[in-house]
Residue, then its C-alpha position, 0 to 999 in steps of 0.5 A: m332296282d334302287k337307283m344309287i346314281y341319277v343323271d339327267n340332261l347334264r351339260k357343262e360349258f366352258k368359256k374360252v378366250i379367243k386371241e387374235p394374232g400379233l401384239k394388237g391382238s394380244v392387247k385387244s384380248l386383254f381389254s376386250p376379250k372375244k370369248e367362245i363357248i365350248t360344250a364339254v358335256d352335252g345333255v348326258s343322262f343315265d342312272v346306276d343301280r345300287g351295287e352296280i359296276l358301270g363302265f364309263i368309257g369314251p375316247n380322249g376328250a370325250g367329256k368323261s372326266t368332266v362328267i366325273k368331276m360333276l358327279t363328285g362335286i368338283l364342277t358345277p353343271t351349266s344345266g341339268m342335274c345329278r343326284i347320288n344317294g339322294k344328294i346333290p353333290q354341289e349343294d351339300r359338299k361336306n356331307y356328300v364327300r363322306e359317301i364317296g371314294v375317288v381314285f384318279g390313276q394319275r394322281t395320288q391322294l396320299w402324302w408323299d413323305l409319310a409312311l402309308r400307315e400314318t397316311y391312313a391315320v390322318l385320313k381316319e381323323i379327317y373322315e372322323v372314323p371311330d377307332e373300332q370301325y377304323h381297325k376293322r376297316m383296316a383289317f378288311l382292306n389289308e386282306v383284300l388289297e394285301l397292304d401289309d408288305f408295304i404299309t410301313s413304307p413312305v409313299r414315295t418308295l412304293s411301286l406304281g402297283q403298290r401305290m394304286r392299291a394304297d390309293i384304293a384303300a385310302s378311298l375306301l377307308h370311310s366305307p363310301k357307298v359309291l366309288f369312282l375309279d378313273e384308270p385304276t389299272i393304267g401302267l400296271d403289269v398283267v399280274v397287278k392288274e388282275n389283283i386290282r380287278g379282283a379287289i374291286r370285284q370283292i369289295n363290290e360283292q361283299e359290301g355292295t359298293t356302287v362303282i363307276l369305272t372309267t378306263h381305256d383298258l377294255s379288259d377292265i370293262e369285260l372282266l368287271c362290268e355287265r353294262i357300259v355307258m359310252i360318250d363321245k364329243g360330249k354326247k352319250v352314244f351307247d348305254g346298255a349291256l356289254s352283251q347287247l353291244k356285242h350282239s347288236y354291233g358285233q359284225m367283225r369276226t376274227f379268222r385265224f389259220e396256219l399256212l402249210s407254205p408261208d409263201d402262199i400268203a401272197l396269193l390271198d387278197y381278201r380286200g380285192r376279192f370282196k371289195l372291202s376297205d382297210d377298216d372292214c378287213s385287215t390281215e396280220v401275218k407272223k411266219a405261217s400264222v395268219c389272222v384276218k379281221f373282217n366285217s361279216s355284215l359285208v362278207s359271210v364267214e362261209d365265203m371267207i373260208s371258201y375263198t381261203l381253202q380254194t386259194v391256199h393250203v391251210k391247217d388249224i382254222e379258227i373263227r372267233d366272235v367279235e372282240i369288244e376292242e374292235i366294236i369300241k374302235r368302230l363306235y369311236k370312229r362312228e362306223v357303227a350306227v347306235 
């Protein structure tokens, strides 16, 4: 398949001034600073097919934002290269930005005191969008993102959900080929999140827009992405299909049941019985409802059920496959080999 994004051995280093303690240290660092090299991104490589939605994830400080800033041309790599739709972001910045849209969940690109409609009119001129194309585009964005209810309101009066929809529309006004979304659902309620996800899906399906999505909300990943790239401490630790991640590293299982007598919970000791660590077995109890998460590579589902039934009286037993959140958590903590 045609590759829209190609990233090869991308590396980014920053120089950090090391200040020694005290007044003497301050003077020394001023005239003869001691510097340390910090590697934020260390040899990351991946590619993205045209029209694909890629989940780009990692813990805080992993280097995600630094990679995105290099892909969008904000930062220049120390070494390695990235090419988006045949262009090097840092070499032809003016023409390149016409082909991408960027949304940062915590930062708006909209003018605070302008009405939203006027903001889009300004962006139309900046991107030199022809009148006919602009009207067609706005009609499409109104339909997908439901902007009509607040398009005449000043940006400062918009709710967080409205502002996020407005920001996504602004990033799509010039019909970019690639859309970078950084935490597009952060801080939103469940209904608004689903509306945003639906809009992203529709734009991707109807226009073939390539999307790179960074998020801490794993529901975004499960509902929008078939493939993820995960980085940690500046290095890539996983690149593959979400289904592959679950199949290969999905040792955790969830075991739910109802106790006939809530007091019986005191009789159950899974960690002691199977010699499991806190990370390999956890139990949550709400009245008579019990939820046990356990590592099925260390103890079988059959043994867990057998021990439970021999120890207490239960009803409504349910075993669930691994949840993506559990896998990601263990990968972040490097408990899973990749």
